[in-house]
PAMARKOL-677651 format. One record per residue (C-alpha): residue number from 1; x negated, y, z negated. Coordinates in pm, 1 decimal, always signed. Layout:
# residues N
node guti: NUM xx: X yy: Y zz: Z;
...
This chain:
# residues 311
node guti: 1 xx: +0.0 yy: +0.0 zz: +0.0;
node guti: 2 xx: -134.6 yy: +341.6 zz: +93.4;
node guti: 3 xx: -201.1 yy: +570.1 zz: -203.6;
node guti: 4 xx: -187.0 yy: +946.1 zz: -151.0;
node guti: 5 xx: -474.8 yy: +1168.1 zz: -265.7;
node guti: 6 xx: -286.6 yy: +1321.5 zz: -559.1;
node guti: 7 xx: -190.5 yy: +981.9 zz: -697.4;
node guti: 8 xx: -546.4 yy: +854.2 zz: -652.2;
node guti: 9 xx: -688.0 yy: +1148.3 zz: -847.5;
node guti: 10 xx: -431.7 yy: +1100.8 zz: -1123.1;
node guti: 11 xx: -504.6 yy: +727.0 zz: -1147.9;
node guti: 12 xx: -881.2 yy: +779.8 zz: -1141.4;
node guti: 13 xx: -865.2 yy: +1048.7 zz: -1409.9;
node guti: 14 xx: -655.4 yy: +829.1 zz: -1635.9;
node guti: 15 xx: -893.0 yy: +539.3 zz: -1589.7;
node guti: 16 xx: -1196.6 yy: +754.0 zz: -1661.5;
node guti: 17 xx: -1035.8 yy: +898.5 zz: -1974.4;
node guti: 18 xx: -952.6 yy: +551.5 zz: -2104.0;
node guti: 19 xx: -1306.5 yy: +432.3 zz: -2039.1;
node guti: 20 xx: -1446.6 yy: +741.8 zz: -2211.6;
node guti: 21 xx: -1233.2 yy: +701.8 zz: -2523.2;
node guti: 22 xx: -1309.7 yy: +331.2 zz: -2544.5;
node guti: 23 xx: -1681.9 yy: +395.3 zz: -2505.3;
node guti: 24 xx: -1702.8 yy: +668.5 zz: -2769.1;
node guti: 25 xx: -1480.5 yy: +485.1 zz: -3014.3;
node guti: 26 xx: -1737.9 yy: +206.2 zz: -3019.8;
node guti: 27 xx: -1994.7 yy: +447.2 zz: -3163.9;
node guti: 28 xx: -1761.8 yy: +558.9 zz: -3440.1;
node guti: 29 xx: -1721.2 yy: +202.9 zz: -3562.7;
node guti: 30 xx: -2011.4 yy: +3.9 zz: -3698.7;
node guti: 31 xx: -2074.4 yy: -320.3 zz: -3511.5;
node guti: 32 xx: -2301.0 yy: -446.8 zz: -3788.0;
node guti: 33 xx: -2213.2 yy: -402.9 zz: -4154.8;
node guti: 34 xx: -2438.7 yy: -170.7 zz: -4351.5;
node guti: 35 xx: -2552.2 yy: -268.4 zz: -4703.5;
node guti: 36 xx: -2333.3 yy: -182.9 zz: -4997.9;
node guti: 37 xx: -2335.2 yy: +192.4 zz: -5047.5;
node guti: 38 xx: -2495.3 yy: +329.3 zz: -5362.7;
node guti: 39 xx: -2248.9 yy: +559.9 zz: -5539.9;
node guti: 40 xx: -2495.5 yy: +849.8 zz: -5519.3;
node guti: 41 xx: -2505.6 yy: +842.5 zz: -5139.9;
node guti: 42 xx: -2369.2 yy: +1153.4 zz: -4970.6;
node guti: 43 xx: -2333.6 yy: +1266.2 zz: -4610.9;
node guti: 44 xx: -2364.5 yy: +1635.7 zz: -4524.0;
node guti: 45 xx: -2302.8 yy: +1745.7 zz: -4165.0;
node guti: 46 xx: -2409.4 yy: +2095.2 zz: -4065.5;
node guti: 47 xx: -2343.5 yy: +2327.5 zz: -3772.5;
node guti: 48 xx: -2600.5 yy: +2520.7 zz: -3573.9;
node guti: 49 xx: -2569.9 yy: +2893.9 zz: -3511.1;
node guti: 50 xx: -2768.5 yy: +2844.8 zz: -3189.6;
node guti: 51 xx: -2559.6 yy: +2985.4 zz: -2906.8;
node guti: 52 xx: -2290.6 yy: +3139.6 zz: -3127.1;
node guti: 53 xx: -2207.3 yy: +3501.9 zz: -3045.9;
node guti: 54 xx: -2049.8 yy: +3692.8 zz: -3332.3;
node guti: 55 xx: -2095.0 yy: +3786.1 zz: -3694.7;
node guti: 56 xx: -2215.3 yy: +3552.5 zz: -3966.3;
node guti: 57 xx: -1872.7 yy: +3577.1 zz: -4128.9;
node guti: 58 xx: -1700.9 yy: +3473.0 zz: -3803.9;
node guti: 59 xx: -1945.8 yy: +3186.3 zz: -3755.7;
node guti: 60 xx: -1895.4 yy: +3051.5 zz: -4107.7;
node guti: 61 xx: -1517.8 yy: +3086.6 zz: -4080.5;
node guti: 62 xx: -1520.2 yy: +2876.6 zz: -3763.0;
node guti: 63 xx: -1757.7 yy: +2620.1 zz: -3914.2;
node guti: 64 xx: -1535.8 yy: +2580.1 zz: -4220.3;
node guti: 65 xx: -1222.4 yy: +2545.6 zz: -4009.0;
node guti: 66 xx: -1379.8 yy: +2262.0 zz: -3808.4;
node guti: 67 xx: -1466.8 yy: +2067.9 zz: -4123.5;
node guti: 68 xx: -1844.2 yy: +2102.1 zz: -4145.6;
node guti: 69 xx: -2020.5 yy: +2092.8 zz: -4482.5;
node guti: 70 xx: -2259.6 yy: +2375.8 zz: -4405.8;
node guti: 71 xx: -2490.9 yy: +2544.4 zz: -4158.1;
node guti: 72 xx: -2855.2 yy: +2544.8 zz: -4051.9;
node guti: 73 xx: -3018.5 yy: +2866.4 zz: -3936.0;
node guti: 74 xx: -3346.1 yy: +3051.5 zz: -3921.5;
node guti: 75 xx: -3450.8 yy: +3233.4 zz: -4236.5;
node guti: 76 xx: -3429.4 yy: +3606.3 zz: -4148.4;
node guti: 77 xx: -3770.2 yy: +3728.9 zz: -4260.1;
node guti: 78 xx: -3784.6 yy: +4096.4 zz: -4365.5;
node guti: 79 xx: -3414.8 yy: +4150.2 zz: -4292.4;
node guti: 80 xx: -3234.8 yy: +4211.2 zz: -4620.2;
node guti: 81 xx: -2900.7 yy: +4286.0 zz: -4455.6;
node guti: 82 xx: -2905.2 yy: +3959.7 zz: -4260.8;
node guti: 83 xx: -2991.2 yy: +3771.4 zz: -4577.9;
node guti: 84 xx: -2706.8 yy: +3939.8 zz: -4766.2;
node guti: 85 xx: -2464.2 yy: +3858.0 zz: -4483.5;
node guti: 86 xx: -2565.6 yy: +3492.2 zz: -4489.1;
node guti: 87 xx: -2523.9 yy: +3445.6 zz: -4861.9;
node guti: 88 xx: -2195.4 yy: +3637.9 zz: -4869.9;
node guti: 89 xx: -2048.7 yy: +3418.6 zz: -4595.3;
node guti: 90 xx: -2175.8 yy: +3098.2 zz: -4757.5;
node guti: 91 xx: -2006.4 yy: +3193.7 zz: -5083.5;
node guti: 92 xx: -1683.8 yy: +3308.0 zz: -4916.8;
node guti: 93 xx: -1639.4 yy: +2984.9 zz: -4721.0;
node guti: 94 xx: -1798.2 yy: +2747.5 zz: -4972.9;
node guti: 95 xx: -2065.2 yy: +2619.0 zz: -4735.8;
node guti: 96 xx: -2410.0 yy: +2471.6 zz: -4790.3;
node guti: 97 xx: -2726.3 yy: +2580.3 zz: -4613.1;
node guti: 98 xx: -3041.0 yy: +2439.6 zz: -4460.3;
node guti: 99 xx: -3302.6 yy: +2692.4 zz: -4354.0;
node guti: 100 xx: -3532.9 yy: +2672.4 zz: -4054.0;
node guti: 101 xx: -3882.0 yy: +2823.5 zz: -4057.7;
node guti: 102 xx: -4156.6 yy: +2859.0 zz: -3799.2;
node guti: 103 xx: -4367.0 yy: +3100.8 zz: -3602.0;
node guti: 104 xx: -4469.4 yy: +3178.4 zz: -3244.9;
node guti: 105 xx: -4814.6 yy: +3333.1 zz: -3284.7;
node guti: 106 xx: -5082.1 yy: +3179.5 zz: -3062.3;
node guti: 107 xx: -5364.4 yy: +3240.8 zz: -3310.2;
node guti: 108 xx: -5361.3 yy: +2962.0 zz: -3572.2;
node guti: 109 xx: -5458.8 yy: +3186.4 zz: -3863.8;
node guti: 110 xx: -5200.4 yy: +3454.2 zz: -3781.7;
node guti: 111 xx: -4939.2 yy: +3185.5 zz: -3722.9;
node guti: 112 xx: -5005.1 yy: +3019.5 zz: -4058.9;
node guti: 113 xx: -4995.4 yy: +3352.1 zz: -4243.8;
node guti: 114 xx: -4659.0 yy: +3443.2 zz: -4089.8;
node guti: 115 xx: -4522.8 yy: +3094.6 zz: -4157.0;
node guti: 116 xx: -4629.0 yy: +3097.8 zz: -4522.2;
node guti: 117 xx: -4457.4 yy: +3431.9 zz: -4579.1;
node guti: 118 xx: -4139.0 yy: +3302.2 zz: -4415.9;
node guti: 119 xx: -4109.5 yy: +2967.0 zz: -4589.9;
node guti: 120 xx: -4217.7 yy: +3102.5 zz: -4928.4;
node guti: 121 xx: -3938.0 yy: +3359.2 zz: -4915.5;
node guti: 122 xx: -3678.7 yy: +3100.5 zz: -4809.2;
node guti: 123 xx: -3781.8 yy: +2860.4 zz: -5083.0;
node guti: 124 xx: -3818.2 yy: +3111.5 zz: -5365.4;
node guti: 125 xx: -3500.5 yy: +3315.5 zz: -5313.7;
node guti: 126 xx: -3269.9 yy: +3241.9 zz: -5606.7;
node guti: 127 xx: -2927.8 yy: +3317.0 zz: -5454.9;
node guti: 128 xx: -2837.9 yy: +2976.6 zz: -5309.6;
node guti: 129 xx: -3056.1 yy: +2669.0 zz: -5319.0;
node guti: 130 xx: -3087.0 yy: +2514.7 zz: -4971.6;
node guti: 131 xx: -3019.9 yy: +2147.8 zz: -4906.4;
node guti: 132 xx: -3356.8 yy: +2141.5 zz: -4729.2;
node guti: 133 xx: -3597.4 yy: +2356.8 zz: -4534.5;
node guti: 134 xx: -3668.8 yy: +2235.7 zz: -4182.2;
node guti: 135 xx: -3984.2 yy: +2345.4 zz: -4004.2;
node guti: 136 xx: -4098.8 yy: +2413.1 zz: -3650.8;
node guti: 137 xx: -4449.9 yy: +2353.1 zz: -3772.1;
node guti: 138 xx: -4765.2 yy: +2470.0 zz: -3596.8;
node guti: 139 xx: -4820.4 yy: +2437.3 zz: -3223.4;
node guti: 140 xx: -4894.5 yy: +2145.8 zz: -2992.3;
node guti: 141 xx: -5220.5 yy: +2309.9 zz: -2878.3;
node guti: 142 xx: -5355.3 yy: +2375.6 zz: -3230.0;
node guti: 143 xx: -5619.0 yy: +2137.0 zz: -3360.1;
node guti: 144 xx: -5531.1 yy: +1866.8 zz: -3611.5;
node guti: 145 xx: -5720.3 yy: +2061.4 zz: -3880.3;
node guti: 146 xx: -5524.0 yy: +2380.4 zz: -3805.6;
node guti: 147 xx: -5189.6 yy: +2201.5 zz: -3800.6;
node guti: 148 xx: -5248.5 yy: +2002.6 zz: -4116.7;
node guti: 149 xx: -5262.9 yy: +2329.1 zz: -4314.5;
node guti: 150 xx: -4888.0 yy: +2368.8 zz: -4257.3;
node guti: 151 xx: -4824.8 yy: +2032.7 zz: -4421.9;
node guti: 152 xx: -5063.1 yy: +2103.5 zz: -4707.1;
node guti: 153 xx: -4884.0 yy: +2429.3 zz: -4783.7;
node guti: 154 xx: -4536.8 yy: +2279.2 zz: -4773.1;
node guti: 155 xx: -4627.9 yy: +1982.5 zz: -4988.0;
node guti: 156 xx: -4748.0 yy: +2218.4 zz: -5260.3;
node guti: 157 xx: -4437.1 yy: +2434.9 zz: -5218.3;
node guti: 158 xx: -4205.9 yy: +2131.4 zz: -5237.1;
node guti: 159 xx: -4365.8 yy: +2023.8 zz: -5564.2;
node guti: 160 xx: -4335.7 yy: +2377.0 zz: -5704.0;
node guti: 161 xx: -3969.3 yy: +2430.0 zz: -5610.8;
node guti: 162 xx: -3827.6 yy: +2077.5 zz: -5589.1;
node guti: 163 xx: -3679.3 yy: +2162.2 zz: -5247.1;
node guti: 164 xx: -3689.1 yy: +1901.6 zz: -4971.0;
node guti: 165 xx: -3916.7 yy: +2032.6 zz: -4696.3;
node guti: 166 xx: -3924.0 yy: +1850.5 zz: -4361.9;
node guti: 167 xx: -4126.8 yy: +1891.9 zz: -4043.6;
node guti: 168 xx: -3944.7 yy: +1851.8 zz: -3713.6;
node guti: 169 xx: -4039.2 yy: +1626.4 zz: -3423.9;
node guti: 170 xx: -4012.1 yy: +1903.0 zz: -3167.2;
node guti: 171 xx: -4172.7 yy: +1980.2 zz: -2832.3;
node guti: 172 xx: -4428.0 yy: +2256.7 zz: -2849.5;
node guti: 173 xx: -4491.1 yy: +2192.1 zz: -3219.8;
node guti: 174 xx: -4745.4 yy: +1979.3 zz: -3402.3;
node guti: 175 xx: -4517.0 yy: +1671.5 zz: -3403.5;
node guti: 176 xx: -4433.2 yy: +1699.6 zz: -3033.7;
node guti: 177 xx: -4514.1 yy: +1337.1 zz: -2948.4;
node guti: 178 xx: -4481.2 yy: +1003.0 zz: -3121.6;
node guti: 179 xx: -4848.1 yy: +903.8 zz: -3112.4;
node guti: 180 xx: -4956.7 yy: +1246.0 zz: -3242.2;
node guti: 181 xx: -4700.7 yy: +1231.5 zz: -3524.1;
node guti: 182 xx: -4833.2 yy: +890.6 zz: -3624.2;
node guti: 183 xx: -5171.2 yy: +1041.5 zz: -3710.6;
node guti: 184 xx: -5005.3 yy: +1295.0 zz: -3941.6;
node guti: 185 xx: -4789.6 yy: +1023.8 zz: -4102.1;
node guti: 186 xx: -5095.0 yy: +810.7 zz: -4171.0;
node guti: 187 xx: -5287.9 yy: +1108.5 zz: -4308.9;
node guti: 188 xx: -5011.5 yy: +1246.0 zz: -4534.1;
node guti: 189 xx: -4820.6 yy: +975.7 zz: -4727.2;
node guti: 190 xx: -4571.3 yy: +1231.8 zz: -4863.5;
node guti: 191 xx: -4486.8 yy: +1386.6 zz: -4524.4;
node guti: 192 xx: -4109.8 yy: +1407.0 zz: -4467.8;
node guti: 193 xx: -3956.3 yy: +1447.2 zz: -4123.9;
node guti: 194 xx: -3665.7 yy: +1604.7 zz: -3946.3;
node guti: 195 xx: -3604.6 yy: +1359.6 zz: -3665.3;
node guti: 196 xx: -3507.0 yy: +1515.5 zz: -3334.5;
node guti: 197 xx: -3600.1 yy: +1215.0 zz: -3128.5;
node guti: 198 xx: -3448.3 yy: +1364.5 zz: -2813.6;
node guti: 199 xx: -3776.6 yy: +1552.9 zz: -2773.7;
node guti: 200 xx: -3983.4 yy: +1236.3 zz: -2778.7;
node guti: 201 xx: -3759.6 yy: +1074.3 zz: -2516.7;
node guti: 202 xx: -3836.7 yy: +1370.0 zz: -2293.9;
node guti: 203 xx: -4209.2 yy: +1395.8 zz: -2375.9;
node guti: 204 xx: -4272.3 yy: +1024.4 zz: -2324.2;
node guti: 205 xx: -4024.0 yy: +996.6 zz: -2035.8;
node guti: 206 xx: -3874.4 yy: +686.6 zz: -2193.9;
node guti: 207 xx: -3652.2 yy: +555.1 zz: -2471.1;
node guti: 208 xx: -3972.9 yy: +468.6 zz: -2658.5;
node guti: 209 xx: -3951.1 yy: +90.5 zz: -2621.3;
node guti: 210 xx: -4331.6 yy: +82.2 zz: -2594.3;
node guti: 211 xx: -4381.2 yy: +267.7 zz: -2926.0;
node guti: 212 xx: -4145.1 yy: +79.0 zz: -3155.3;
node guti: 213 xx: -4389.4 yy: +55.0 zz: -3447.2;
node guti: 214 xx: -4453.4 yy: +429.2 zz: -3443.5;
node guti: 215 xx: -4081.8 yy: +505.7 zz: -3417.7;
node guti: 216 xx: -4013.4 yy: +276.8 zz: -3715.6;
node guti: 217 xx: -4275.1 yy: +467.5 zz: -3916.1;
node guti: 218 xx: -4102.5 yy: +795.1 zz: -3829.7;
node guti: 219 xx: -3758.2 yy: +659.4 zz: -3919.6;
node guti: 220 xx: -3888.8 yy: +554.3 zz: -4261.9;
node guti: 221 xx: -4006.0 yy: +912.6 zz: -4328.9;
node guti: 222 xx: -3692.6 yy: +1090.1 zz: -4203.9;
node guti: 223 xx: -3467.9 yy: +1283.0 zz: -4443.8;
node guti: 224 xx: -3287.3 yy: +1512.7 zz: -4198.5;
node guti: 225 xx: -3149.9 yy: +1435.8 zz: -3851.1;
node guti: 226 xx: -3091.5 yy: +1662.7 zz: -3555.5;
node guti: 227 xx: -2815.9 yy: +1476.8 zz: -3370.1;
node guti: 228 xx: -2877.1 yy: +1576.0 zz: -3011.5;
node guti: 229 xx: -2889.1 yy: +1308.3 zz: -2741.5;
node guti: 230 xx: -3190.7 yy: +1326.7 zz: -2513.6;
node guti: 231 xx: -3295.0 yy: +1111.9 zz: -2219.2;
node guti: 232 xx: -3618.3 yy: +1032.3 zz: -2034.6;
node guti: 233 xx: -3586.3 yy: +1336.1 zz: -1807.4;
node guti: 234 xx: -3454.7 yy: +1593.9 zz: -2052.6;
node guti: 235 xx: -3389.8 yy: +1683.5 zz: -2419.1;
node guti: 236 xx: -3009.8 yy: +1699.9 zz: -2382.5;
node guti: 237 xx: -2750.9 yy: +1506.6 zz: -2183.6;
node guti: 238 xx: -2480.2 yy: +1722.9 zz: -2028.7;
node guti: 239 xx: -2203.1 yy: +1557.7 zz: -2232.9;
node guti: 240 xx: -2252.9 yy: +1256.1 zz: -2463.8;
node guti: 241 xx: -1888.9 yy: +1157.7 zz: -2408.2;
node guti: 242 xx: -1952.1 yy: +1079.8 zz: -2041.4;
node guti: 243 xx: -1966.0 yy: +699.3 zz: -1989.4;
node guti: 244 xx: -2280.5 yy: +713.2 zz: -1775.0;
node guti: 245 xx: -2478.9 yy: +815.8 zz: -2084.4;
node guti: 246 xx: -2360.4 yy: +525.5 zz: -2300.3;
node guti: 247 xx: -2695.8 yy: +335.6 zz: -2307.0;
node guti: 248 xx: -2879.8 yy: +651.4 zz: -2416.2;
node guti: 249 xx: -2618.7 yy: +739.9 zz: -2677.9;
node guti: 250 xx: -2623.3 yy: +385.7 zz: -2811.7;
node guti: 251 xx: -3001.4 yy: +395.5 zz: -2851.5;
node guti: 252 xx: -2986.6 yy: +718.8 zz: -3051.6;
node guti: 253 xx: -2724.8 yy: +573.9 zz: -3282.6;
node guti: 254 xx: -2940.2 yy: +266.4 zz: -3337.5;
node guti: 255 xx: -3221.2 yy: +493.3 zz: -3455.5;
node guti: 256 xx: -2992.6 yy: +701.5 zz: -3677.5;
node guti: 257 xx: -2829.0 yy: +388.4 zz: -3823.1;
node guti: 258 xx: -3160.7 yy: +279.6 zz: -3972.4;
node guti: 259 xx: -3207.5 yy: +613.7 zz: -4147.9;
node guti: 260 xx: -2854.9 yy: +615.0 zz: -4288.4;
node guti: 261 xx: -2883.3 yy: +250.7 zz: -4394.5;
node guti: 262 xx: -3186.3 yy: +341.5 zz: -4608.0;
node guti: 263 xx: -3011.4 yy: +646.3 zz: -4751.4;
node guti: 264 xx: -2700.6 yy: +445.1 zz: -4840.8;
node guti: 265 xx: -2904.9 yy: +173.6 zz: -5006.5;
node guti: 266 xx: -3109.2 yy: +422.3 zz: -5210.8;
node guti: 267 xx: -2816.3 yy: +646.9 zz: -5301.8;
node guti: 268 xx: -2961.1 yy: +956.6 zz: -5135.1;
node guti: 269 xx: -2817.6 yy: +1250.5 zz: -4944.9;
node guti: 270 xx: -2848.5 yy: +1238.6 zz: -4566.3;
node guti: 271 xx: -2811.4 yy: +1566.2 zz: -4380.4;
node guti: 272 xx: -2730.4 yy: +1578.1 zz: -4009.2;
node guti: 273 xx: -2720.9 yy: +1880.8 zz: -3781.7;
node guti: 274 xx: -2511.5 yy: +1864.6 zz: -3464.2;
node guti: 275 xx: -2748.3 yy: +2046.6 zz: -3231.2;
node guti: 276 xx: -2634.8 yy: +2038.5 zz: -2871.1;
node guti: 277 xx: -2755.3 yy: +2372.2 zz: -2739.7;
node guti: 278 xx: -2636.1 yy: +2643.7 zz: -2500.8;
node guti: 279 xx: -2785.0 yy: +2713.0 zz: -2156.1;
node guti: 280 xx: -3060.2 yy: +2649.8 zz: -2062.7;
node guti: 281 xx: -3060.3 yy: +2344.0 zz: -2288.7;
node guti: 282 xx: -2710.4 yy: +2282.6 zz: -2159.3;
node guti: 283 xx: -2742.1 yy: +2204.0 zz: -1786.7;
node guti: 284 xx: -2573.5 yy: +2460.1 zz: -1562.5;
node guti: 285 xx: -2441.2 yy: +2494.4 zz: -1209.0;
node guti: 286 xx: -2681.1 yy: +2660.8 zz: -964.2;
node guti: 287 xx: -2635.8 yy: +3028.5 zz: -882.0;
node guti: 288 xx: -2356.5 yy: +3084.4 zz: -1136.6;
node guti: 289 xx: -2535.8 yy: +2936.0 zz: -1440.9;
node guti: 290 xx: -2199.8 yy: +2811.7 zz: -1562.9;
node guti: 291 xx: -2255.0 yy: +2541.9 zz: -1830.2;
node guti: 292 xx: -2156.8 yy: +2187.9 zz: -1739.9;
node guti: 293 xx: -2009.9 yy: +2127.1 zz: -2085.8;
node guti: 294 xx: -1853.3 yy: +2306.3 zz: -2381.0;
node guti: 295 xx: -2131.1 yy: +2333.6 zz: -2639.5;
node guti: 296 xx: -1905.4 yy: +2398.8 zz: -2936.4;
node guti: 297 xx: -1660.3 yy: +2120.1 zz: -2847.2;
node guti: 298 xx: -1943.3 yy: +1870.6 zz: -2797.3;
node guti: 299 xx: -2096.1 yy: +1953.0 zz: -3135.7;
node guti: 300 xx: -1759.4 yy: +1925.4 zz: -3309.5;
node guti: 301 xx: -1702.1 yy: +1591.9 zz: -3136.1;
node guti: 302 xx: -2040.4 yy: +1471.1 zz: -3263.3;
node guti: 303 xx: -1954.5 yy: +1588.8 zz: -3614.9;
node guti: 304 xx: -1634.2 yy: +1382.7 zz: -3624.4;
node guti: 305 xx: -1808.0 yy: +1082.6 zz: -3470.2;
node guti: 306 xx: -2092.2 yy: +1093.2 zz: -3723.0;
node guti: 307 xx: -1856.4 yy: +1141.2 zz: -4015.7;
node guti: 308 xx: -1644.2 yy: +844.3 zz: -3914.3;
node guti: 309 xx: -1947.5 yy: +622.1 zz: -3864.3;
node guti: 310 xx: -2149.5 yy: +719.6 zz: -4169.7;
node guti: 311 xx: -1905.3 yy: +827.0 zz: -4440.5;
């Protein structure tokens, strides 16, 4: 029987939607049982301000409405008004906070000095204690001896303040690649990580099957997760709900499962940031630069998916 174009489109769309929902539902439900959860375990899912246009109050109002537990954002060094706006909005909407610190200076000594001033202020402010401080630490082109000074400083600061301080696996930073990170892990037994493994997928142009031992070492040191889905040719898929990305999404969840399993067993807090970014992280159409996906909707989708899977 001949099918007209309109009916074909309608049938195809319905089939694709069903496949999409079935695929994503599988990630929300554990296929393997996790160990019994320690009563002290807690899951905190945070929103990124990256790409949001508007006031801090408007951002926090939207975050609260969606059901997030808190936010992660850069510590505003030397900007008292921005700091006041952050803490006022956090209090108003009853949200928690994770701060992000880092620098961009190309000279290692200047970079370290700026970084120390930034992270010291974030850690020693006494208005609201952060869940953690995440760090874009050092630079990929700094020497090991220059980069290790960032870890040495934060380990002393963590002991002084009792705040969890993590270093992110991020392109352009000292932990930009798996094999480089391994050297820091082996040199600093107390090093704690923010795992954004999407970067490593991109850097190594693979899903890291040839570096399983190193990845396992990183997973065992991870306290904070940046839940963006990367792939061998980029740090962010256009939409994790699309069925063609299922193998990549599944691999990321397998990594995250191991972190959460440890946290549940030990009765610890696990914090996760939904961090799909705006253009140019979000792929765009040529000429118009129109994004191929809705950044906010994708992050909210990830938040609900993660909460259902890990609560």
